[in-house]
C-alpha positions, -999 to +999 in steps of 0.1 A: +304-146+321+331-148+294+368-154+299+376-125+276+360-101+252+377-093+220+367-066+195+374-079+159+387-056+133+352-056+118+341-039+150+322-070+163+326-079+199+332-117+206+332-134+239+356-162+247+335-190+263+361-218+265+399-219+260+423-248+258+460-241+258+485-268+251+522-269+243+527-271+206+553-298+210+542-311+244+534-347+233+568-353+219+577-358+183+582-393+171+604-380+142+627-362+167+625-327+155+599-300+144+593-301+107+565-295+082+551-331+084+551-330+123+535-295+123+508-305+098+499-336+119+497-313+150+474-289+132+452-319+121+450-331+156+439-296+168+412-295+141+398-328+154+400-317+190+381-284+181+355-302+161+347-324+193+345-294+216+312-284+201+301-304+172+276-281+156+301-252+158+322-244+128+360-245+132+385-220+117+423-223+118+442-190+119+472-199+097+502-201+120+535-184+115+562-209+105+598-202+114+628-218+097+658-216+120+692-222+105+697-257+116+706-290+099+677-306+079+668-340+090+652-369+070+619-352+069+631-318+056+642-286+071+634-276+107+602-258+109+589-244+141+554-231+152+548-208+182+552-225+216+514-225+225+485-240+206+451-225+214+417-237+208+389-212+218+352-213+215+337-178+209+302-165+208+287-132+197+254-116+185+237-134+157+252-132+122+218-132+104+202-098+108+167-113+109+176-134+140+163-122+174+193-111+194+176-123+225+169-158+212+200-164+191+238-162+193+265-170+168+295-193+176+329-202+161+357-223+174+391-209+165+425-225+165+456-202+167+491-203+179+509-178+202+543-175+220+529-173+256+504-192+276+478-165+283+443-157+273+438-131+246+423-098+258+406-069+242+438-048+241+466-074+234+453-102+212+470-115+181+461-094+151+454-125+130+429-135+157+412-101+155+410-104+117+388-134+118+359-129+093+331-138+117+302-130+095+313-156+069+326-183+093+303-183+124+270-200+127+239-189+145+223-211+171+191-207+192+194-202+229+175-227+251+151-218+277+162-226+313 
């Protein structure tokens, strides 16, 4: 059973098998404020976490929206904020390769995205950028194992 099913803009249905939600700035910021270098470090950390979730599964980052509030710039440049919640989700779907037996193979992709609230995406109200993921070029097929 999946946590959620999302229909991508391509028409493909994907199932959310695993989801990790964390506060974007939950670990504190050694530099003291959100800025591009801090955000880039956070994204790199999420990419490493996603790669460890399921090593053979490819990882895709949905480019996050970056806001620039009118605040005083510090030593590391202007204030730059990302949405409050960082999400790492492992999705699966029917195989990408048409020749693969749909009863013996699935496809998988781990996706990183940011959103303003801590809730699981759903079929009707998921981030448009998440629904725009190009599954056929990013996901990888894998064989199901017999029980």
